[in-house]
N, C-alpha and C positions, 0 to 999 in steps of 0.2 A: 504494500500500500504506500510506503514512503518513497518508492522509486529509488533513486541513487543518492538521496539526501538523508542526513541524520536529522533527529528532532531539532537539534540546535541550529542546523542550517535552515530548516523550515521556519523556526521561530525568528531567526535573524531576518529572513526575507519578509516575513509577516510584519515584524517590527519596523522595517524600513518603510513600509506603507502606512505606518501609524505614528508619525512624528508630531503631529499637531496635538497640543495639550488638551484641547477640547475634544478631539477625536479619541484620545486616550481615555478621557474622563467618561465619555458616552459609552465606550466599549467596556469600561470597568463596571458600569451599571447594566448595560444591555446584555453582555455575555451571560452573567449569572441569571438574569431574568429568563433568558431563553432556555438555559440548561435546567433551571428549577421548574420551568413550565412543563417539562416532559413528565417527571414523576407526579406532579399535581394532576395532569390529565390522566395518567394511569390510575392514580388513586380515585379519580372521579368515577371510575367503573363501579366502585363500592360506596361512594359518598356523593349523594345528590348535591348539585350546585357548584361543585368544584371545577367542573369542566369549563364553565364560563371564566373562572379565575385563571385557569391554565391557558386558555386561548388569549385572554387579556394580557397575561404576562408575556406570552410568546410574541404577540403583535407589538406590545410596548417595547420589548427588547429589540426587535428589528427596527422599530422607529428610531430608537437611540442609535443603533448602528449606522443607519443611513444618514441621520443628522450629522453624526461625527464625520462621515465621509464627505459630506457637503463642505464641512470646514476644512477637511484635509485636501479637498480639491481633486480627488481621484476615486475611481470605482473601487469597491471592495475587492480584496484579493481573490475571493472565491469565484469572481467572474472570470479570472484567468485559469484557475484550477480548483475544482470542487473540494480537494483535500484540505484547502485552507479553512473550510468549515470546522474541521477538527483541530487545526493548528491554533485557531483563535482561543479555544479553551486552554490549551497548553500555555499560550502566551499570557493569558489572564492569571493562571496559576503561578507562573514564574514571576509575574509582576507582583502578585500578592505576597509571595514569599520573599521578595526583595532580591 
């Protein structure tokens, strides 16, 4: 899945497309919203009313992502390669760990 690149190479390439501070901030909010929306929607199978929250989190997370890229002035990395959808989470985790 990673092709001929290491995780560090993928993250470095992703980070190069996320230099604007506002873009970084919106991704710091948007990525966890998207990730957390998935288990919320899965749990909604058993708990009424959670599906709407999960969809709302998912949509809001993507709105944050695209707003950030408007400030960055370039398209999201996953437009070039779908694998960047997974790299974004690794970038966020690395950023949160310092």
